[in-house]
C-alpha positions as CSV (number, residue, x, y, z in Angstrom):
1,X,-3.2,-17.7,4.5
2,X,-4.1,-14.5,6.1
3,X,-5.8,-12.3,3.6
4,X,-6.1,-8.7,3.7
5,X,-3.4,-5.5,3.0
6,X,0.0,-6.1,3.9
7,X,3.4,-3.4,4.3
8,X,6.3,-4.5,3.1
9,X,9.0,-4.2,5.9
10,X,12.3,-6.1,4.3
11,X,13.2,-6.9,0.8
12,X,16.2,-9.6,0.9
13,X,17.3,-8.7,4.2
14,X,17.4,-5.0,3.3
15,X,14.6,-2.5,5.1
16,X,12.5,-0.7,2.3
17,X,13.0,3.2,2.0
18,X,11.0,5.1,4.9
19,X,7.3,6.1,3.8
20,X,7.9,4.4,0.4
21,X,4.9,2.4,1.0
22,X,5.3,-1.0,-0.7
23,X,2.3,-3.1,-0.1
24,X,0.7,-6.3,-1.1
25,X,-3.0,-6.7,-1.6
26,X,-4.2,-10.1,-0.8
27,X,-7.8,-9.3,-0.3
28,X,-9.2,-10.7,-3.6
29,X,-8.8,-14.5,-3.9
30,X,-6.5,-15.9,-6.7
31,X,-5.0,-12.1,-7.3
32,X,-2.2,-10.1,-6.2
33,X,-2.2,-6.3,-6.3
34,X,-0.5,-3.3,-4.4
35,X,2.2,-0.7,-4.7
36,X,5.7,-0.9,-5.5
37,X,6.3,2.4,-3.8
38,X,5.9,4.2,-7.0
39,X,3.7,2.3,-9.2
40,X,0.4,0.1,-9.3
41,X,1.4,-3.7,-10.0
42,X,-1.5,-6.7,-10.3
43,X,-1.1,-10.7,-11.1
44,X,-3.0,-13.9,-10.8
45,X,-1.8,-15.5,-7.4
46,X,-1.8,-19.5,-6.1
47,X,-1.8,-19.3,-2.7
48,X,-2.9,-22.6,-1.3
49,X,-1.4,-25.5,0.7
50,X,1.6,-23.2,1.6
51,X,2.4,-22.4,-2.2
52,X,2.8,-18.7,-3.0
53,X,3.3,-18.4,-6.8
54,X,2.4,-15.3,-8.7
55,X,1.9,-15.0,-12.3
56,X,3.5,-12.3,-14.7
57,X,3.1,-9.1,-12.9
58,X,1.7,-6.1,-14.6
59,X,2.8,-2.6,-13.4
60,X,2.1,0.8,-14.6
61,X,4.9,2.9,-15.9
62,X,5.4,5.9,-13.9
63,X,9.1,7.5,-13.6
64,X,10.4,6.7,-10.4
65,X,13.2,8.4,-8.5
66,X,16.2,6.1,-8.6
67,X,16.0,4.5,-5.4
68,X,12.7,3.8,-5.4
69,X,13.3,2.6,-8.9
70,X,15.8,0.2,-7.4
71,X,14.0,-1.0,-4.7
72,X,10.8,-1.5,-6.7
73,X,13.1,-3.6,-9.5
74,X,13.8,-5.8,-6.2
75,X,10.9,-6.0,-4.8
76,X,9.0,-7.0,-8.1
77,X,11.7,-9.7,-8.6
78,X,11.6,-11.2,-5.1
79,X,7.7,-11.2,-5.0
80,X,7.5,-13.4,-8.8
81,X,10.6,-15.8,-7.0
82,X,8.6,-16.5,-3.8
83,X,6.9,-19.7,-3.8
84,X,6.0,-20.4,-0.1
85,X,4.8,-18.3,3.0
86,X,4.9,-19.0,6.8
87,X,3.4,-16.5,9.2
88,X,5.2,-15.2,12.5
89,X,3.9,-14.1,15.9
90,X,1.4,-11.5,15.5
91,X,0.6,-10.3,12.2
92,X,3.7,-11.1,10.4
93,X,4.0,-12.8,6.8
94,X,7.2,-14.5,5.4
95,X,7.7,-15.1,1.8
96,X,10.5,-17.2,0.5
97,X,11.8,-18.7,-2.6
98,X,12.8,-22.2,-3.7
99,X,16.1,-22.2,-1.8
100,X,14.1,-21.4,1.8
101,X,15.8,-18.0,1.5
102,X,13.3,-15.2,3.1
103,X,12.8,-12.7,0.3
104,X,10.0,-10.5,1.8
105,X,8.9,-9.5,5.2
106,X,5.7,-8.3,5.7
107,X,3.4,-6.5,8.2
108,X,-0.7,-6.8,8.3
109,X,-2.0,-3.2,7.9
110,X,-5.7,-4.2,7.0
111,X,-7.2,-7.5,8.1
112,X,-9.7,-9.5,5.8
113,X,-12.6,-8.7,7.7
114,X,-12.0,-5.1,7.3
115,X,-11.0,-5.6,3.7
116,X,-14.8,-6.6,3.3
117,X,-16.4,-3.5,4.9
118,X,-18.7,-1.6,3.4
119,X,-18.0,0.1,0.4
120,X,-17.3,3.4,1.0
121,X,-14.7,1.9,3.7
122,X,-13.4,-1.5,2.1
123,X,-10.6,-2.1,-0.2
124,X,-11.0,-0.1,-3.4
125,X,-8.6,0.6,-6.5
126,X,-10.4,3.9,-7.3
127,X,-8.3,6.6,-6.5
128,X,-9.7,9.9,-5.5
129,X,-7.8,12.9,-6.4
130,X,-7.5,16.3,-4.1
131,X,-6.0,19.1,-5.4
132,X,-4.1,21.0,-2.7
133,X,-3.1,24.8,-2.9
134,X,0.5,25.4,-3.3
135,X,1.5,21.7,-3.2
136,X,-0.6,20.0,-6.2
137,X,-2.8,16.7,-6.9
138,X,-2.7,14.0,-4.3
139,X,-4.2,10.6,-4.7
140,X,-6.4,9.0,-2.1
141,X,-7.2,5.0,-2.1
142,X,-8.9,2.9,0.9
143,X,-7.2,0.0,1.4
144,X,-9.5,-0.8,4.0
145,X,-11.9,0.7,6.9
146,X,-9.3,2.2,8.7
147,X,-6.0,2.7,6.3
148,X,-5.4,4.8,3.1
149,X,-2.6,4.9,0.3
150,X,-1.7,8.4,-0.1
151,X,0.0,9.1,-4.0
152,X,1.7,12.5,-4.5
153,X,4.8,13.4,-6.4
154,X,5.5,9.6,-7.9
155,X,5.7,8.1,-4.3
156,X,2.9,6.6,-2.4
157,X,3.0,6.4,1.7
158,X,0.1,3.8,3.9
159,X,-1.5,5.7,6.3
160,X,-3.5,4.3,9.5
161,X,-6.7,5.9,10.8
162,X,-6.3,7.9,13.8
163,X,-9.4,8.6,16.2
164,X,-10.3,12.5,16.2
165,X,-13.8,14.3,17.1
166,X,-14.5,15.2,13.6
167,X,-13.7,14.1,10.2
168,X,-11.0,11.2,9.3
169,X,-7.6,11.4,9.7
170,X,-4.7,9.8,8.5
171,X,-1.1,9.8,10.1
172,X,2.1,8.6,10.4
173,X,5.5,10.2,11.7
174,X,5.9,12.5,8.7
175,X,2.5,13.1,6.9
176,X,-1.1,14.0,8.1
177,X,-4.2,13.7,5.7
178,X,-7.5,15.0,7.3
179,X,-10.7,14.4,5.4
180,X,-13.9,15.7,5.6
181,X,-16.7,15.4,2.9
182,X,-14.8,17.2,-0.1
183,X,-12.2,19.0,1.9
184,X,-8.9,18.0,3.3
185,X,-5.8,19.2,4.9
186,X,-2.5,17.8,4.0
187,X,0.4,18.4,6.4
188,X,4.2,17.6,5.5
189,X,7.0,18.3,8.1
190,X,4.4,20.8,9.9
191,X,3.4,22.7,6.6
192,X,-0.5,22.7,6.0
193,X,-1.8,22.5,2.8
194,X,-5.7,23.2,2.2
195,X,-7.2,20.4,-0.4
196,X,-10.5,20.2,-2.5
197,X,-11.6,17.1,-4.0
198,X,-11.7,17.3,-7.6
199,X,-14.6,16.2,-9.8
200,X,-14.5,13.1,-12.1
201,X,-15.0,14.1,-15.8
């Protein structure tokens, strides 16, 4: 089975809410973790010989918007019900239950090789906080050398890195996060916010 970090595309044949950033992190052997789109989750995992069985999943308890809370419940139920996996052409992962019904369809966003890069670039559980003037606090977590998870206002988004001349820019169709040292720029719907890294206390 391919390790690394995966983005959930469909839950029980339903597309995930745009920008909600539901992820499955398989970069640590024997465990599974990620984002439900609102909360973090962790659990044990047996993914050998075609099996895919998680232990009881533990989540944080942040309040979610109603649509995200509903999706979170559907995702966790589907993940815990999954017992086998299959790979599809390209970088696709399919998880099925004991009736061979497809529960989750995922796309790889960080390969196992990238997830094992240097500590500052590799998959990390550490969340770096930035204060963005006029917006509030934004959390940033590296999922790999070329991907971050951006947390703000109770939601998370997975952003791939873009090639730029200066600094590190991560973006999708709706968000841009441009980081250089302790400073960053957050752009949402063409509105810019200047950000400063918060000191850890």
